[in-house]
PALUM-610048 format. One record per residue (C-alpha): y, x, z; residue in three letters; residue number from 0. Coordinates in steps of 0.1 Angstrom, whole numbers, plus 2048, in hexadecimal, padded with zeros to 3 digits. Each point is the difference from the previous one (the first is absolute). Example, Ala and Ser with C-alpha at 12.3 -4.5 7.8 and 13.67 -1.06 7.14 Angstrom:
{site {7D3; 87B; 84E}; "ala"; 0};
{site {822; 80E; 7F9}; "ser"; 1};
This chain:
{site {8C8; 86F; 828}; "met"; 0};
{site {7F2; 815; 81B}; "glu"; 1};
{site {7F3; 7FA; 823}; "ile"; 2};
{site {800; 81E; 818}; "gly"; 3};
{site {804; 817; 7E2}; "gly"; 4};
{site {7E2; 7F2; 7EE}; "leu"; 5};
{site {804; 7EC; 7DF}; "pro"; 6};
{site {7F9; 7DB; 805}; "leu"; 7};
{site {7E7; 802; 7E4}; "his"; 8};
{site {7E9; 818; 813}; "ala"; 9};
{site {7FF; 7E9; 81E}; "leu"; 10};
{site {7FB; 7E0; 7EC}; "val"; 11};
{site {7E5; 80F; 7EA}; "val"; 12};
{site {7EB; 809; 81E}; "his"; 13};
{site {801; 7DC; 80C}; "ala"; 14};
{site {7F8; 7F5; 7DD}; "thr"; 15};
{site {7E2; 817; 7FC}; "val"; 16};
{site {7F1; 7F4; 821}; "val"; 17};
{site {808; 7DB; 7FF}; "leu"; 18};
{site {7F8; 7F7; 7DC}; "ile"; 19};
{site {7DC; 80C; 803}; "pro"; 20};
{site {7FD; 7F0; 822}; "leu"; 21};
{site {80C; 7DF; 7F1}; "ser"; 22};
{site {7E8; 803; 7E3}; "ala"; 23};
{site {7E3; 806; 819}; "leu"; 24};
{site {80B; 7E1; 812}; "leu"; 25};
{site {7FF; 7ED; 7DF}; "val"; 26};
{site {7DD; 80C; 7FA}; "ile"; 27};
{site {7F5; 7F5; 823}; "ala"; 28};
{site {810; 7DE; 7FA}; "phe"; 29};
{site {7EF; 7FC; 7DF}; "ala"; 30};
{site {7DD; 80A; 809}; "val"; 31};
{site {7FE; 7F4; 824}; "leu"; 32};
{site {805; 7DA; 7FF}; "pro"; 33};
{site {7F6; 7FD; 824}; "gly"; 34};
{site {81E; 815; 80A}; "trp"; 35};
{site {81A; 7EF; 7E9}; "arg"; 36};
{site {80D; 7EB; 81D}; "trp"; 37};
{site {80B; 821; 810}; "leu"; 38};
{site {80B; 814; 7E2}; "thr"; 39};
{site {810; 7E5; 7EA}; "arg"; 40};
{site {824; 803; 80B}; "trp"; 41};
{site {801; 825; 809}; "pro"; 42};
{site {7F3; 807; 7DE}; "thr"; 43};
{site {81A; 7EA; 7EF}; "ala"; 44};
{site {81C; 810; 815}; "leu"; 45};
{site {7F3; 823; 7F8}; "ala"; 46};
{site {800; 7F9; 7DB}; "ser"; 47};
{site {825; 7F6; 801}; "val"; 48};
{site {808; 81F; 814}; "ala"; 49};
{site {7EF; 814; 7E4}; "val"; 50};
{site {81A; 7F3; 7E8}; "val"; 51};
{site {81D; 809; 817}; "ala"; 52};
{site {7F2; 823; 806}; "leu"; 53};
{site {7FA; 807; 7DB}; "ala"; 54};
{site {823; 7F4; 7F8}; "leu"; 55};
{site {810; 815; 81C}; "leu"; 56};
{site {7EB; 81E; 7F5}; "ser"; 57};
{site {80C; 7FE; 7DC}; "thr"; 58};
{site {824; 7FA; 809}; "gln"; 59};
{site {801; 81C; 819}; "ser"; 60};
{site {7EF; 817; 7E7}; "gly"; 61};
{site {81B; 7F8; 7E6}; "glu"; 62};
{site {81B; 806; 81A}; "ala"; 63};
{site {7F0; 822; 809}; "leu"; 64};
{site {801; 80B; 7DB}; "leu"; 65};
{site {824; 7F4; 7FD}; "glu"; 66};
{site {80A; 814; 81F}; "ala"; 67};
{site {7ED; 81F; 7F4}; "arg"; 68};
{site {803; 802; 7DA}; "pro"; 69};
{site {7F7; 825; 801}; "phe"; 70};
{site {7DC; 7F5; 804}; "leu"; 71};
{site {800; 7F7; 7DB}; "leu"; 72};
{site {80B; 822; 7F4}; "glu"; 73};
{site {7DC; 80E; 7FF}; "ser"; 74};
{site {7EE; 7F1; 7E2}; "glu"; 75};
{site {7DE; 800; 812}; "gln"; 76};
{site {80E; 7F0; 81F}; "leu"; 77};
{site {813; 7E6; 7EC}; "ala"; 78};
{site {7DF; 7F7; 7EE}; "glu"; 79};
{site {7EE; 7FD; 821}; "gln"; 80};
{site {81B; 7EB; 80F}; "leu"; 81};
{site {800; 7EA; 7E2}; "glu"; 82};
{site {7DB; 7FA; 804}; "thr"; 83};
{site {805; 7F8; 825}; "his"; 84};
{site {81D; 7E9; 7F8}; "glu"; 85};
{site {7ED; 7ED; 7E5}; "glu"; 86};
{site {7E2; 7FB; 817}; "arg"; 87};
{site {817; 7F5; 81C}; "gly"; 88};
{site {811; 7E6; 7EA}; "asp"; 89};
{site {7DE; 7F4; 7F5}; "leu"; 90};
{site {7F4; 7FE; 824}; "leu"; 91};
{site {81E; 7EA; 808}; "phe"; 92};
{site {7FC; 7EA; 7E2}; "gln"; 93};
{site {7DB; 7FB; 807}; "leu"; 94};
{site {806; 7FA; 825}; "ser"; 95};
{site {811; 7DF; 7F8}; "ile"; 96};
{site {7E2; 7EF; 7EE}; "pro"; 97};
{site {7EA; 810; 81B}; "phe"; 98};
{site {814; 7EE; 81B}; "ala"; 99};
{site {800; 7DF; 7EC}; "val"; 100};
{site {7DA; 803; 7FB}; "leu"; 101};
{site {7FB; 806; 826}; "val"; 102};
{site {817; 7E3; 809}; "leu"; 103};
{site {7EC; 7E9; 7E8}; "val"; 104};
{site {7E0; 80D; 811}; "gly"; 105};
{site {80E; 7FA; 823}; "ala"; 106};
{site {80A; 7DD; 7F6}; "trp"; 107};
{site {7E1; 7F6; 7ED}; "ser"; 108};
{site {7E1; 812; 80C}; "leu"; 109};
{site {7EB; 7EE; 81A}; "pro"; 110};
{site {7F5; 80E; 821}; "gly"; 111};
{site {7EF; 7F6; 820}; "thr"; 112};
{site {80D; 806; 822}; "ser"; 113};
{site {7EF; 814; 81C}; "ala"; 114};
{site {813; 7EB; 819}; "leu"; 115};
{site {7EE; 7E4; 812}; "ala"; 116};
{site {81D; 7E9; 7F8}; "ser"; 117};
{site {7FC; 808; 7DB}; "gly"; 118};
{site {825; 809; 7FE}; "arg"; 119};
{site {807; 817; 7E3}; "gly"; 120};
{site {7E5; 7F2; 7EA}; "ala"; 121};
{site {80B; 7F6; 7DD}; "gln"; 122};
{site {7F0; 7EB; 7E5}; "glu"; 123};
{site {800; 80C; 7DC}; "ser"; 124};
{site {820; 7F6; 7ED}; "arg"; 125};
{site {7F5; 80E; 7DE}; "leu"; 126};
{site {7DA; 7FC; 7FE}; "ser"; 127};
{site {7FF; 811; 7DE}; "val"; 128};
{site {80F; 820; 80F}; "ala"; 129};
{site {7E9; 803; 81E}; "asp"; 130};
{site {7E8; 817; 7ED}; "lys"; 131};
{site {818; 812; 7E9}; "val"; 132};
{site {81F; 806; 816}; "leu"; 133};
{site {7EE; 816; 819}; "pro"; 134};
{site {7F4; 817; 7E4}; "val"; 135};
{site {822; 801; 7F1}; "val"; 136};
{site {810; 808; 822}; "leu"; 137};
{site {7E8; 81D; 805}; "val"; 138};
{site {807; 80E; 7DE}; "leu"; 139};
{site {825; 7FD; 805}; "ala"; 140};
{site {7FE; 811; 822}; "ala"; 141};
{site {7EC; 81D; 7F2}; "val"; 142};
{site {818; 802; 7E3}; "gly"; 143};
{site {81F; 802; 816}; "ile"; 144};
{site {7EF; 81A; 816}; "ile"; 145};
{site {7F8; 816; 7E2}; "val"; 146};
{site {824; 7FC; 7F3}; "leu"; 147};
{site {80E; 809; 822}; "thr"; 148};
{site {7EB; 820; 801}; "val"; 149};
{site {80A; 809; 7DD}; "leu"; 150};
{site {825; 7FA; 807}; "thr"; 151};
{site {7FF; 814; 820}; "gly"; 152};
{site {7EC; 81C; 7EF}; "asp"; 153};
{site {81A; 803; 7E5}; "ala"; 154};
{site {81C; 801; 81A}; "gly"; 155};
{site {7EE; 81A; 814}; "ala"; 156};
{site {7FA; 816; 7E2}; "arg"; 157};
{site {825; 7FE; 7F7}; "ala"; 158};
{site {80A; 80A; 824}; "val"; 159};
{site {7E4; 819; 808}; "trp"; 160};
{site {7F3; 80A; 7DE}; "gly"; 161};
């Protein structure tokens, strides 16, 4: 599929490369700044779900691009680079699901105060055991998904421009 002569994959991938790291940075802020959780809780949760949708759309549009242009696989070196890119893209999609689930659990369970005078937006801890561990796990998951996004994008850029 093309939009204005550009393959859909090229358009979707640019959104993915920007929004996944931004979502991950939002997760890090949510995890390490409990005083701001009242403000970042639900945007973080929504962004993590959007990450899944973007990763899925990126992988599907990439597969459609390869089906529409099978001549790209004629060069052995290019086919190898595209395979690496495709494997990393699939892994990114597969890991985006547990990432989103983890973020949703964090949004549901982690406590946070409110900066509002009314106290609106404050939340008590729902899983006291996770209060110390879950923020660390969220930060590690966010860093991991950023790294995987960069590696996937790099493999794709090498295939196209290398």
